[in-house]
N, C-alpha and C positions, 0 to 999 in steps of 0.2 A: 538826398532832397536838399533844397536850398535853405539858407539860414532863415529866410522868411517863413518857410513852413514850420520850422522847428519853433520859431518865436510864436506863431499862431497857436501851436500845441501848448506851449507853456502858458500863454495868456489864457486859453481855455481852462487850463487846470486852475489857475487863480480864481476865475469866474465861478468855478464849481464850489469853492469853499463855503460861501455864505449858505448856498442851497444845501450843502452837506450838513451844516450845523442844524438846519431846520429838520432835515431828515433824521439826524441823530436824536434831536429832541423828541421827535415822533416815536423813534425806536425805544427811547426810554419809557414813554407811556406803554408801548406795546409789551415790553418786556418787564414792566413794573409788576411785582407779584400781586399788588392789590388790584391792578387792572386785570390780570389773568384771573383772579378770584371772582370777578364779575362786578365789582363795585365801580361806581362812576368815577372816572379819572378827575383828580382835582386840577384846576387850572391855576396858573400863576396869579391871575388877577382876582380870583375868588377866594381860594382856600390857602394859598401859599404865598408868602411874601416874595417879591421879585428876587432878592438876593439868595433866599433859601432855594428858590426854584433853580436859579443859575448854578448854585453849588451842587445841587442834585444832578443836573444835567452834566456838569463838569465831571463830577465823580463818576457818573455812569460812563462817560466817554474814556476817561482815564482807565477804568476798569475793563472796558470793552472796546479797545482801539480797533479791533477788527471790524466793528460796525462801520466806521469811517472808511476803512479800506474797501469793504464789500460794497458800500454805497457809491464810492468813487468808481470802482470797477463796473458796477451796473450802469451807472449814469454814462460813463464813457462808451460802454458796449451799446447802450441804446442810442447814444449820439452817433456812433459810427453806423448802425443799422439805419437810422433815419437819413443820414447824409448819403449813404449808399443807395437807399430807395429813392431819394430825390435825384441823385446823379443818374440813375437808370432811367428815370422818367424824362430827364432832360436829354439823355442820349437818344431815346426814341423821338422826342420832339424835335431835335436838331440834327438827326442823322444825315439828312440831305445836305444841309450846310457844312457838316463835318466832313462828308466824303466827297461832295461834288461842287464845292465852291469854285467857280471859274478863276478866282484870283489867288487860290492856293496852289503853289507849285506841286507837281506830281513827279515822282521818280519811280524806279523800278519798271515794271511792266504796266503802262497806263491802261491796258485792258485786262489786267490781272484779276483773278477770281477772289482774292482776299486782299483787304486793305488795311495797312498799318499806318496809323496816324501818330505823329510825334509833335508834341508841343515842346519847344526848346528855346534856349537863350545862348548866344554865342559866348557869353562870359561865364556860363555855368560850368564848373569843372566836372560835374557828374555827366552833363551832356557830352563832354569831350571823352570822358571815360567809357561811355556806352556807344560811342560812334563806331569803333571797330566791330562791335556785335551787330550793329545796324548794317554795316557794310557786308558782313558775312551772311546775314539773313537774306539780303538782297541778292548777293552772288549765288547763294545755294538754293534759291527758290525762283525760278523763272516766271512763275505765276503771281509773284507778290507785287502788289501795288503799294506805293508809299506816298502819303500826303503830308507835306511839310507845313506845320503851322508855326510861323514866326511869333514868338511869345516873349518879348523883351521886357523882362521885369527887374532887371539888375541895374537900372540907371541909364543915363543919357548915352553912354557908349553903346550899350546894348541895343538902344533904339536906333542909333546911327547905323549899326551893323545890320539890323533887320531891314531897314529901309534900303540899305545898299544891296542886300540880297534880293529883295523883291525887285529892285531896279535892274539887277543883273539878269533877271529872267527875261527882260525885254531885249536882251542881246543873246538870248538862248544859251546862257552859260550858268544858269542857276545851280545845277547839280555840281558843277566843277567849283563854283564859289563856295557853296555850302560845305562840301567836303574839305576844301582847303582851309576854310575858317575853323572847322573843328580840329584841325591840326596846329592851330596857333597856340603858342605858349605865352603865358603872360596875358595882360589885359587886351581885349579885343577892341581897341580904341580906334579913332579915326586914322591914325598912322598906320596901324596894322591892317585896317580894312582897305585902305588905298594901295598898300603894298600887295595884298593878295589880289586885289583887282588887276594891278598891273601885271602881276605874275602869271595870271591865267589868260591874259589877253584881252581884257575889257577895255573899252574906250572910256577912260576915267572921266573925260569932260562930259561925254553923253550920260555916264552913269550919275554924275552929280546933277545934271538937269532932270533926269528921270526921277530921282529921289525926291524932287520937290512936288511931284504929282500927288494931289489930294487923295487919289484912289488908293495909294500906298498906305497912307495914314489910316484910311477907312478900313483897309484890310487888317492892319494891326489892331485897331480898336475892336473889330469883329472878333478876332482871335482871343483878345482879352476877355470879352464878354462870354464867349463860348466856353473858355477855360473856367471861368467863374461858375457857369451853369453846371459844368460837370464836376465841380469841386476839385479842380486841379489848381492848387494854390501855389506849387512850386515847379521846379524843372529838374529833370525831364518829366514829362507825362505822356503816357501812350493810350491809344484806344485801338483794341484789336477785337473784331467782332462785337460781342457784348460785354467785354471786359475793359475795365479802366485801371491802368497801372499808374501809380503815382510814385515817382522816384526811379533812380537807376535800377536796371534790371540786367539779366544776363541772356546770352544767346539761347540757352536751352529753354528758359521761360518763354521768350519770344516765339521759338519754333513750336513749343507745346500749344500756345495760345493760337498760333496761326493754323496749326493742324486742327485744333478744336473748332475754330471758325469755319474752316473748310468742311468739316463733317456736318456742322450745324446747317450750312447752306445746302448740302446735298441731301438732307432728310426729306 
């Protein structure tokens, strides 16, 4: 997964700390012998000076650090469950846009019975890493349909490459351009993009003209919004059936989810 996703995870961890302290203070009350004995718990404002209250909370946390660990684990688990629930609801709400947007390039068998959707960035090393597995999945399954979602989140070079890819579709060379870009080493900048375009036989002058079409920028913005709704914050991201995968995966996982999606459709 990209550095953006790892940063998001770290930031979320920092945001948890104040809440954890509140939970820990509550845990001190719950586990305080006087509280368990049934007497009314004292409050910092009424019966205990603030500094004494702070010391007792600190002493409890030092003596029972597992409370913080357990609280953090529970909060993270609940957060994951909530995000997964929201993502599944978004998947149901946006399924038609996800699978059938006329502006999204389609590969594999356009009439296939199972669709694999990939969100990717041409400057993402993990997207390049998973590209051979994508190719094998396509070659090994004549009924697999692939929807490509340009998701340029790694800077201006990525946006340029995504716009060029969508413009290449207008010359009926999107699959060739996409696969060649996934084999690029180093930065996928303008120089690399134009070199790939020339290599696969694109009319570069026409490509540059088509890249200025506002419809291309609209498609990219739509993909960004769709990814946010599905909680796909990094690249690559995949949707197969009812499953959302975030981060790089392997061929076996892809095939297992494709098989499961096919079984689900035949029920």
